[in-house]
C-alpha positions as YAML, in Angstrom:
chain: A
units: angstrom
residues:
- id: 1
  name: MET
  ca: [-52.13, 21.01, 68.33]
- id: 2
  name: ARG
  ca: [-51.92, 22.32, 71.88]
- id: 3
  name: ALA
  ca: [-50.69, 19.63, 74.24]
- id: 4
  name: GLU
  ca: [-52.05, 20.81, 77.58]
- id: 5
  name: ASP
  ca: [-54.73, 18.16, 78.09]
- id: 6
  name: PRO
  ca: [-54.37, 14.34, 78.20]
- id: 7
  name: SER
  ca: [-56.66, 14.03, 75.17]
- id: 8
  name: ALA
  ca: [-53.89, 15.56, 73.05]
- id: 9
  name: VAL
  ca: [-51.75, 12.44, 73.51]
- id: 10
  name: GLY
  ca: [-54.17, 10.17, 71.69]
- id: 11
  name: ALA
  ca: [-54.99, 12.79, 69.06]
- id: 12
  name: VAL
  ca: [-51.35, 13.35, 68.05]
- id: 13
  name: ARG
  ca: [-50.64, 9.59, 68.16]
- id: 14
  name: ARG
  ca: [-53.54, 8.95, 65.79]
- id: 15
  name: LEU
  ca: [-52.30, 11.59, 63.36]
- id: 16
  name: ALA
  ca: [-48.80, 10.11, 63.40]
- id: 17
  name: THR
  ca: [-50.14, 6.60, 62.89]
- id: 18
  name: GLU
  ca: [-52.34, 7.71, 60.00]
- id: 19
  name: LEU
  ca: [-49.39, 9.45, 58.34]
- id: 20
  name: ALA
  ca: [-47.21, 6.34, 58.77]
- id: 21
  name: GLU
  ca: [-49.85, 4.06, 57.29]
- id: 22
  name: ALA
  ca: [-50.52, 6.44, 54.39]
- id: 23
  name: SER
  ca: [-46.76, 6.54, 53.68]
- id: 24
  name: GLY
  ca: [-46.57, 2.74, 53.55]
- id: 25
  name: PHE
  ca: [-44.69, 2.22, 56.80]
- id: 26
  name: GLY
  ca: [-44.68, -1.35, 58.09]
- id: 27
  name: ALA
  ca: [-46.72, -2.33, 61.14]
- id: 28
  name: ASP
  ca: [-43.67, -2.66, 63.42]
- id: 29
  name: ARG
  ca: [-42.31, 0.77, 62.52]
- id: 30
  name: THR
  ca: [-45.75, 2.34, 62.83]
- id: 31
  name: GLY
  ca: [-46.03, 0.86, 66.32]
- id: 32
  name: GLN
  ca: [-42.62, 2.26, 67.28]
- id: 33
  name: ILE
  ca: [-43.65, 5.71, 66.10]
- id: 34
  name: ALA
  ca: [-46.84, 5.48, 68.17]
- id: 35
  name: VAL
  ca: [-44.76, 4.68, 71.27]
- id: 36
  name: ALA
  ca: [-42.34, 7.57, 70.71]
- id: 37
  name: VAL
  ca: [-45.08, 10.09, 69.97]
- id: 38
  name: THR
  ca: [-47.08, 8.96, 73.00]
- id: 39
  name: GLU
  ca: [-44.06, 9.42, 75.28]
- id: 40
  name: ALA
  ca: [-43.07, 12.80, 73.86]
- id: 41
  name: VAL
  ca: [-46.55, 14.32, 73.99]
- id: 42
  name: SER
  ca: [-47.27, 12.79, 77.41]
- id: 43
  name: ASN
  ca: [-44.19, 14.61, 78.70]
- id: 44
  name: LEU
  ca: [-45.59, 17.89, 77.40]
- id: 45
  name: VAL
  ca: [-48.95, 17.31, 79.07]
- id: 46
  name: LYS
  ca: [-47.42, 16.27, 82.40]
- id: 47
  name: HIS
  ca: [-44.50, 18.62, 82.76]
- id: 48
  name: ALA
  ca: [-44.47, 21.47, 80.24]
- id: 49
  name: VAL
  ca: [-45.99, 24.95, 80.15]
- id: 50
  name: GLU
  ca: [-47.98, 25.88, 77.02]
- id: 51
  name: GLY
  ca: [-46.96, 22.71, 75.21]
- id: 52
  name: VAL
  ca: [-47.57, 22.40, 71.46]
- id: 53
  name: ALA
  ca: [-47.09, 19.40, 69.17]
- id: 54
  name: VAL
  ca: [-46.85, 19.34, 65.37]
- id: 55
  name: VAL
  ca: [-46.88, 16.10, 63.36]
- id: 56
  name: ARG
  ca: [-46.46, 16.29, 59.59]
- id: 57
  name: PRO
  ca: [-44.59, 15.00, 56.54]
- id: 58
  name: CYS
  ca: [-41.05, 16.37, 56.80]
- id: 59
  name: PRO
  ca: [-40.60, 19.51, 54.64]
- id: 60
  name: GLY
  ca: [-38.51, 18.53, 51.64]
- id: 61
  name: ALA
  ca: [-38.78, 14.80, 52.41]
- id: 62
  name: PRO
  ca: [-42.49, 13.81, 52.41]
- id: 63
  name: SER
  ca: [-41.73, 10.11, 53.00]
- id: 64
  name: VAL
  ca: [-40.39, 11.02, 56.45]
- id: 65
  name: ILE
  ca: [-42.70, 11.76, 59.39]
- id: 66
  name: GLU
  ca: [-41.67, 14.64, 61.64]
- id: 67
  name: LEU
  ca: [-42.81, 15.39, 65.18]
- id: 68
  name: VAL
  ca: [-42.05, 18.82, 66.65]
- id: 69
  name: THR
  ca: [-42.80, 19.59, 70.28]
- id: 70
  name: LEU
  ca: [-42.19, 22.93, 71.95]
- id: 71
  name: ASP
  ca: [-43.11, 24.61, 75.21]
- id: 72
  name: ARG
  ca: [-42.38, 27.60, 77.42]
- id: 73
  name: GLY
  ca: [-40.86, 25.79, 80.36]
- id: 74
  name: PRO
  ca: [-39.43, 24.54, 82.60]
- id: 75
  name: GLY
  ca: [-36.56, 23.50, 80.29]
- id: 76
  name: MET
  ca: [-33.77, 21.03, 80.97]
- id: 77
  name: PRO
  ca: [-30.54, 22.06, 82.72]
- id: 78
  name: ASP
  ca: [-28.61, 19.11, 81.23]
- id: 79
  name: VAL
  ca: [-29.85, 17.74, 77.92]
- id: 80
  name: ALA
  ca: [-27.12, 15.08, 77.69]
- id: 81
  name: ARG
  ca: [-28.09, 13.73, 81.09]
- id: 82
  name: ALA
  ca: [-31.77, 13.75, 80.16]
- id: 83
  name: LEU
  ca: [-30.98, 11.51, 77.19]
- id: 84
  name: ARG
  ca: [-29.65, 8.77, 79.47]
- id: 85
  name: ASP
  ca: [-32.00, 5.88, 80.13]
- id: 86
  name: GLY
  ca: [-33.65, 5.97, 83.52]
- id: 87
  name: TYR
  ca: [-33.10, 9.66, 84.14]
- id: 88
  name: SER
  ca: [-36.13, 11.39, 85.64]
- id: 89
  name: THR
  ca: [-36.47, 14.67, 87.43]
- id: 90
  name: SER
  ca: [-39.86, 16.11, 88.30]
- id: 91
  name: GLY
  ca: [-40.57, 19.28, 86.36]
- id: 92
  name: THR
  ca: [-38.37, 18.45, 83.35]
- id: 93
  name: LEU
  ca: [-38.97, 16.71, 80.05]
- id: 94
  name: GLY
  ca: [-36.35, 14.04, 80.82]
- id: 95
  name: ILE
  ca: [-38.71, 11.08, 81.25]
- id: 96
  name: GLY
  ca: [-38.18, 8.61, 78.40]
- id: 97
  name: LEU
  ca: [-36.19, 11.02, 76.23]
- id: 98
  name: GLY
  ca: [-33.35, 8.54, 75.67]
- id: 99
  name: ALA
  ca: [-35.75, 5.83, 74.58]
- id: 100
  name: ILE
  ca: [-37.70, 7.98, 72.14]
- id: 101
  name: ALA
  ca: [-34.44, 9.35, 70.68]
- id: 102
  name: ARG
  ca: [-33.35, 5.80, 69.85]
- id: 103
  name: ILE
  ca: [-36.67, 5.03, 68.14]
- id: 104
  name: SER
  ca: [-36.38, 8.07, 65.89]
- id: 105
  name: SER
  ca: [-34.28, 8.10, 62.72]
- id: 106
  name: HIS
  ca: [-33.04, 11.57, 63.61]
- id: 107
  name: TYR
  ca: [-33.61, 13.86, 66.56]
- id: 108
  name: ASP
  ca: [-32.49, 17.24, 67.83]
- id: 109
  name: VAL
  ca: [-33.30, 19.15, 70.98]
- id: 110
  name: TYR
  ca: [-32.73, 22.65, 72.30]
- id: 111
  name: SER
  ca: [-33.56, 23.51, 75.88]
- id: 112
  name: VAL
  ca: [-32.93, 26.48, 78.15]
- id: 113
  name: PRO
  ca: [-33.88, 26.31, 81.86]
- id: 114
  name: GLY
  ca: [-36.77, 28.62, 82.61]
- id: 115
  name: LYS
  ca: [-37.51, 29.29, 78.91]
- id: 116
  name: GLY
  ca: [-38.54, 25.97, 77.42]
- id: 117
  name: THR
  ca: [-37.64, 23.04, 75.17]
- id: 118
  name: THR
  ca: [-37.90, 22.35, 71.44]
- id: 119
  name: LEU
  ca: [-37.67, 18.73, 70.31]
- id: 120
  name: VAL
  ca: [-37.69, 17.48, 66.72]
- id: 121
  name: MET
  ca: [-37.92, 13.79, 65.86]
- id: 122
  name: ARG
  ca: [-37.97, 12.33, 62.36]
- id: 123
  name: PHE
  ca: [-39.06, 8.81, 61.50]
- id: 124
  name: ALA
  ca: [-38.26, 6.91, 58.31]
- id: 125
  name: ASP
  ca: [-39.21, 3.35, 57.42]
- id: 126
  name: GLY
  ca: [-35.66, 2.22, 56.73]
- id: 127
  name: ASP
  ca: [-32.68, 4.46, 56.09]
- id: 128
  name: LEU
  ca: [-33.26, 8.18, 56.50]
- id: 129
  name: PRO
  ca: [-33.13, 9.83, 53.04]
- id: 130
  name: SER
  ca: [-31.08, 12.91, 52.33]
- id: 131
  name: LEU
  ca: [-32.77, 15.95, 53.82]
- id: 132
  name: PRO
  ca: [-32.54, 19.55, 52.59]
- id: 133
  name: PRO
  ca: [-30.57, 21.96, 54.82]
- id: 134
  name: ALA
  ca: [-33.77, 23.91, 55.41]
- id: 135
  name: SER
  ca: [-37.03, 23.71, 57.33]
- id: 136
  name: GLY
  ca: [-39.91, 25.92, 58.36]
- id: 137
  name: VAL
  ca: [-43.07, 26.14, 60.42]
- id: 138
  name: THR
  ca: [-46.34, 28.04, 60.14]
- id: 139
  name: ARG
  ca: [-49.02, 28.89, 62.69]
- id: 140
  name: PRO
  ca: [-52.47, 30.40, 62.12]
- id: 141
  name: ILE
  ca: [-53.78, 33.42, 63.96]
- id: 142
  name: GLY
  ca: [-55.53, 32.76, 67.27]
- id: 143
  name: GLU
  ca: [-57.75, 29.68, 67.09]
- id: 144
  name: GLU
  ca: [-57.97, 29.58, 63.27]
- id: 145
  name: MET
  ca: [-57.38, 26.18, 61.66]
- id: 146
  name: VAL
  ca: [-55.84, 27.51, 58.41]
- id: 147
  name: SER
  ca: [-52.81, 29.77, 58.10]
- id: 148
  name: GLY
  ca: [-52.59, 32.44, 55.43]
- id: 149
  name: ASP
  ca: [-48.79, 32.06, 55.47]
- id: 150
  name: ALA
  ca: [-46.97, 29.32, 53.55]
- id: 151
  name: PHE
  ca: [-43.47, 28.27, 52.53]
- id: 152
  name: ALA
  ca: [-41.81, 25.92, 50.07]
- id: 153
  name: ILE
  ca: [-38.34, 24.37, 49.75]
- id: 154
  name: ALA
  ca: [-36.51, 23.14, 46.65]
- id: 155
  name: THR
  ca: [-32.99, 21.75, 46.29]
- id: 156
  name: SER
  ca: [-30.80, 21.44, 43.18]
- id: 157
  name: GLY
  ca: [-27.21, 20.34, 43.62]
- id: 158
  name: PRO
  ca: [-25.52, 22.60, 46.16]
- id: 159
  name: ALA
  ca: [-28.32, 25.20, 46.02]
- id: 160
  name: THR
  ca: [-31.35, 25.35, 48.29]
- id: 161
  name: THR
  ca: [-34.12, 27.75, 47.29]
- id: 162
  name: VAL
  ca: [-36.95, 28.72, 49.62]
- id: 163
  name: MET
  ca: [-40.05, 30.86, 49.25]
- id: 164
  name: VAL
  ca: [-42.22, 32.47, 51.93]
- id: 165
  name: CYS
  ca: [-45.62, 34.02, 51.19]
- id: 166
  name: ASP
  ca: [-47.86, 35.91, 53.60]
- id: 167
  name: GLY
  ca: [-51.32, 36.08, 52.02]
- id: 168
  name: LEU
  ca: [-53.04, 39.41, 52.64]
- id: 169
  name: GLY
  ca: [-55.25, 39.14, 55.72]
- id: 170
  name: HIS
  ca: [-55.75, 35.72, 57.27]
- id: 171
  name: GLY
  ca: [-57.95, 32.63, 57.06]
- id: 172
  name: PRO
  ca: [-58.99, 30.64, 53.96]
- id: 173
  name: VAL
  ca: [-58.89, 33.59, 51.52]
- id: 174
  name: ALA
  ca: [-55.34, 34.49, 52.51]
- id: 175
  name: ALA
  ca: [-54.41, 30.80, 52.36]
- id: 176
  name: THR
  ca: [-55.63, 30.66, 48.76]
- id: 177
  name: ALA
  ca: [-53.04, 33.27, 47.79]
- id: 178
  name: SER
  ca: [-50.19, 31.59, 49.67]
- id: 179
  name: ARG
  ca: [-51.03, 28.13, 48.29]
- id: 180
  name: GLU
  ca: [-51.05, 29.57, 44.78]
- id: 181
  name: ALA
  ca: [-47.63, 31.10, 45.49]
- id: 182
  name: VAL
  ca: [-46.29, 27.69, 46.53]
- id: 183
  name: GLU
  ca: [-47.54, 26.10, 43.30]
- id: 184
  name: LEU
  ca: [-46.06, 28.89, 41.18]
- id: 185
  name: PHE
  ca: [-42.74, 28.58, 42.98]
- id: 186
  name: LEU
  ca: [-42.56, 24.80, 42.58]
- id: 187
  name: SER
  ca: [-43.40, 25.00, 38.88]
- id: 188
  name: SER
  ca: [-39.83, 26.20, 38.19]
- id: 189
  name: PRO
  ca: [-37.80, 26.64, 41.38]
- id: 190
  name: ASP
  ca: [-34.42, 26.77, 39.57]
- id: 191
  name: ASP
  ca: [-35.16, 30.17, 38.01]
- id: 192
  name: GLU
  ca: [-33.41, 33.22, 39.39]
- id: 193
  name: PRO
  ca: [-35.11, 34.60, 42.55]
- id: 194
  name: THR
  ca: [-36.26, 37.73, 40.70]
- id: 195
  name: GLU
  ca: [-37.78, 35.57, 37.95]
- id: 196
  name: ILE
  ca: [-39.61, 33.46, 40.53]
- id: 197
  name: LEU
  ca: [-40.87, 36.58, 42.31]
- id: 198
  name: ALA
  ca: [-42.01, 38.07, 39.00]
- id: 199
  name: ARG
  ca: [-43.93, 34.85, 38.25]
- id: 200
  name: LEU
  ca: [-45.64, 35.12, 41.63]
- id: 201
  name: HIS
  ca: [-46.39, 38.80, 40.99]
- id: 202
  name: ARG
  ca: [-48.09, 37.96, 37.70]
- id: 203
  name: GLY
  ca: [-49.84, 34.85, 38.96]
- id: 204
  name: LEU
  ca: [-51.37, 36.18, 42.17]
- id: 205
  name: GLY
  ca: [-53.34, 38.98, 40.52]
- id: 206
  name: HIS
  ca: [-56.63, 37.05, 40.80]
- id: 207
  name: THR
  ca: [-56.09, 36.57, 44.56]
- id: 208
  name: ARG
  ca: [-55.75, 39.01, 47.44]
- id: 209
  name: GLY
  ca: [-52.01, 38.87, 46.90]
- id: 210
  name: GLY
  ca: [-49.60, 39.31, 49.75]
- id: 211
  name: ALA
  ca: [-45.95, 39.61, 50.68]
- id: 212
  name: ALA
  ca: [-43.42, 37.16, 49.25]
- id: 213
  name: ALA
  ca: [-39.68, 36.55, 49.25]
- id: 214
  name: VAL
  ca: [-37.34, 34.06, 47.63]
- id: 215
  name: ALA
  ca: [-33.85, 33.15, 48.84]
- id: 216
  name: ARG
  ca: [-31.31, 30.89, 47.12]
- id: 217
  name: VAL
  ca: [-28.56, 29.65, 49.43]
- id: 218
  name: THR
  ca: [-25.35, 28.13, 48.11]
- id: 219
  name: THR
  ca: [-21.94, 27.68, 49.67]
- id: 220
  name: GLY
  ca: [-20.69, 31.15, 50.45]
- id: 221
  name: SER
  ca: [-23.65, 33.29, 49.39]
- id: 222
  name: VAL
  ca: [-27.40, 33.91, 49.44]
- id: 223
  name: THR
  ca: [-29.34, 35.60, 46.64]
- id: 224
  name: TYR
  ca: [-32.48, 37.28, 47.93]
- id: 225
  name: ALA
  ca: [-35.50, 38.98, 46.37]
- id: 226
  name: GLY
  ca: [-38.51, 40.19, 48.36]
- id: 227
  name: LEU
  ca: [-41.68, 42.18, 47.75]
- id: 228
  name: GLY
  ca: [-43.68, 43.29, 50.77]
- id: 229
  name: ASN
  ca: [-43.12, 42.84, 54.47]
- id: 230
  name: ILE
  ca: [-41.27, 39.51, 54.55]
- id: 231
  name: SER
  ca: [-38.18, 39.84, 56.74]
- id: 232
  name: GLY
  ca: [-34.91, 38.31, 55.55]
- id: 233
  name: TRP
  ca: [-31.93, 37.93, 57.89]
- id: 234
  name: ILE
  ca: [-28.47, 36.41, 58.05]
- id: 235
  name: ALA
  ca: [-27.68, 35.22, 61.60]
- id: 236
  name: HIS
  ca: [-24.16, 34.46, 62.75]
- id: 237
  name: GLY
  ca: [-23.13, 33.95, 66.35]
- id: 238
  name: ASP
  ca: [-24.88, 36.61, 68.42]
- id: 239
  name: LYS
  ca: [-25.37, 39.04, 65.52]
- id: 240
  name: ARG
  ca: [-27.61, 39.35, 62.48]
- id: 241
  name: GLN
  ca: [-27.74, 41.26, 59.19]
- id: 242
  name: GLY
  ca: [-30.90, 42.33, 57.39]
- id: 243
  name: MET
  ca: [-31.64, 41.64, 53.72]
- id: 244
  name: ILE
  ca: [-33.62, 44.03, 51.52]
- id: 245
  name: SER
  ca: [-37.28, 43.48, 50.60]
- id: 246
  name: LEU
  ca: [-38.88, 46.12, 48.38]
- id: 247
  name: PRO
  ca: [-42.25, 47.68, 49.32]
- id: 248
  name: GLY
  ca: [-45.37, 46.45, 47.56]
- id: 249
  name: ILE
  ca: [-48.05, 43.75, 47.42]
- id: 250
  name: THR
  ca: [-47.19, 40.69, 45.38]
- id: 251
  name: GLY
  ca: [-49.86, 40.30, 42.72]
- id: 252
  name: HIS
  ca: [-50.97, 43.95, 42.81]
- id: 253
  name: HIS
  ca: [-48.43, 46.69, 43.52]
- id: 254
  name: GLY
  ca: [-44.67, 46.70, 43.26]
- id: 255
  name: ARG
  ca: [-41.76, 48.59, 41.78]
- id: 256
  name: ARG
  ca: [-39.18, 46.98, 39.53]
- id: 257
  name: LEU
  ca: [-38.02, 43.78, 41.21]
- id: 258
  name: ARG
  ca: [-34.41, 43.39, 42.29]
- id: 259
  name: GLN
  ca: [-32.31, 40.67, 43.87]
- id: 260
  name: TYR
  ca: [-29.36, 41.15, 46.19]
- id: 261
  name: VAL
  ca: [-26.40, 38.88, 46.86]
- id: 262
  name: TYR
  ca: [-24.93, 38.57, 50.37]
- id: 263
  name: GLU
  ca: [-21.85, 36.66, 51.47]
- id: 264
  name: LEU
  ca: [-22.22, 33.78, 53.91]
- id: 265
  name: ASP
  ca: [-19.57, 32.15, 56.03]
- id: 266
  name: GLU
  ca: [-19.71, 28.48, 57.06]
- id: 267
  name: GLN
  ca: [-21.57, 29.21, 60.30]
- id: 268
  name: ALA
  ca: [-24.19, 31.56, 58.86]
- id: 269
  name: THR
  ca: [-27.93, 30.84, 58.96]
- id: 270
  name: VAL
  ca: [-30.49, 32.45, 56.64]
- id: 271
  name: VAL
  ca: [-33.84, 33.35, 58.24]
- id: 272
  name: LEU
  ca: [-37.02, 34.37, 56.41]
- id: 273
  name: HIS
  ca: [-40.21, 35.17, 58.30]
- id: 274
  name: SER
  ca: [-43.55, 36.89, 57.89]
- id: 275
  name: ASP
  ca: [-44.68, 39.81, 60.04]
- id: 276
  name: GLY
  ca: [-46.36, 37.28, 62.32]
- id: 277
  name: LEU
  ca: [-42.95, 37.29, 64.01]
- id: 278
  name: THR
  ca: [-41.56, 40.44, 65.53]
- id: 279
  name: ASP
  ca: [-38.28, 41.76, 64.09]
- id: 280
  name: ARG
  ca: [-36.98, 42.28, 67.62]
- id: 281
  name: TRP
  ca: [-35.63, 38.74, 68.15]
- id: 282
  name: ASN
  ca: [-31.96, 38.66, 69.06]
- id: 283
  name: PRO
  ca: [-29.57, 35.71, 68.56]
- id: 284
  name: ALA
  ca: [-27.63, 36.81, 71.65]
- id: 285
  name: THR
  ca: [-30.62, 35.95, 73.88]
- id: 286
  name: MET
  ca: [-30.81, 32.38, 72.52]
- id: 287
  name: PRO
  ca: [-27.30, 31.00, 73.12]
- id: 288
  name: GLY
  ca: [-26.43, 27.98, 71.00]
- id: 289
  name: LEU
  ca: [-29.72, 27.95, 69.08]
- id: 290
  name: PHE
  ca: [-28.26, 28.62, 65.65]
- id: 291
  name: ALA
  ca: [-25.98, 25.60, 65.99]
- id: 292
  name: ARG
  ca: [-29.07, 23.37, 66.07]
- id: 293
  name: SER
  ca: [-30.93, 21.89, 63.10]
- id: 294
  name: PRO
  ca: [-33.07, 24.21, 60.93]
- id: 295
  name: ALA
  ca: [-36.31, 22.62, 62.21]
- id: 296
  name: VAL
  ca: [-35.36, 23.32, 65.83]
- id: 297
  name: VAL
  ca: [-34.29, 26.88, 65.02]
- id: 298
  name: ALA
  ca: [-37.54, 27.59, 63.16]
- id: 299
  name: ALA
  ca: [-39.79, 26.23, 65.91]
- id: 300
  name: THR
  ca: [-37.87, 28.02, 68.66]
- id: 301
  name: LEU
  ca: [-37.96, 31.36, 66.83]
- id: 302
  name: LEU
  ca: [-41.70, 30.96, 66.35]
- id: 303
  name: ARG
  ca: [-42.10, 30.41, 70.08]
- id: 304
  name: GLU
  ca: [-39.86, 33.33, 71.04]
- id: 305
  name: ALA
  ca: [-40.92, 35.92, 68.45]
- id: 306
  name: GLY
  ca: [-44.30, 34.77, 67.11]
- id: 307
  name: SER
  ca: [-47.54, 36.63, 67.67]
- id: 308
  name: ARG
  ca: [-50.97, 35.05, 68.18]
- id: 309
  name: ARG
  ca: [-52.49, 38.18, 66.60]
- id: 310
  name: ASP
  ca: [-51.40, 37.21, 63.08]
- id: 311
  name: ASP
  ca: [-50.56, 34.21, 60.95]
- id: 312
  name: ALA
  ca: [-46.89, 33.38, 61.31]
- id: 313
  name: CYS
  ca: [-44.26, 31.62, 59.20]
- id: 314
  name: VAL
  ca: [-40.50, 31.21, 59.62]
- id: 315
  name: VAL
  ca: [-38.03, 29.34, 57.39]
- id: 316
  name: ILE
  ca: [-34.40, 28.51, 58.18]
- id: 317
  name: VAL
  ca: [-31.72, 27.66, 55.59]
- id: 318
  name: ARG
  ca: [-28.09, 26.66, 55.94]
- id: 319
  name: SER
  ca: [-25.45, 26.54, 53.23]
- id: 320
  name: GLY
  ca: [-24.17, 23.20, 54.57]
- id: 321
  name: HIS
  ca: [-25.87, 19.89, 55.34]
- id: 322
  name: ASP
  ca: [-28.72, 19.59, 57.84]
- id: 323
  name: ARG
  ca: [-27.79, 18.41, 61.31]
...
């Protein structure tokens, strides 16, 4: 939801409250979430440029509620200072940030002066459960309410497997293909990436089809298989390396499927995204971003490289634990 009008504050608060109640959160915790969400979204409305708020069940941990806020400015020159109680500077998102961080079960923030801020807060009713070292975000084209892009995350021991599907076209028909891809992926996510992709290729024949890719990340390596124009990358420091997706349309046209194995070091981040993001993003222009949590990286990349002229999806995976 765009957070550029005061009405957005109440709308996002209601969504968060409904999610908390549906998840069985107690009244006290639900009230705390309402306070934190109100403060965070109010800051967007009052001080940010092109503010957006997302509230949802946390990917990979549906019992946890996640709030993501992002904007295009003005950014915070000193995040640590902004987290101190009582700090307030006109034109920044510092108001109340320390208080809402304490209410959350987990938070992370990335901010660059003049470019904007991404804030992720997660709320559990009790101890925060173990979270997968992966997250993603989607956004529909223009003013559409449904995205034709989708992703899914599965964990098994040290391995995290993710799938991205970009349904052909956009809107509800494209979303039908991507939702079917998610169901097919989750039916047996421990299969080899090529086996998963082959299952999608067979199963999407009655839909428009689309582009799809599967990546399995373990300590030290990523195994990747893609069909169509899903982009796969390995980011490290200020550099990145591309992974190979074969040409075709999942569900309709494609050559023999193959998977490729790439080495990962401890600081590497795996990025998958649809063509709703430009390939021209550069880690060097976003200093420190890839040290942040996967949810913050995904939302920030969507802001920096996403296009409003197409559905967009980006998923981030790390070989270590989420931060």
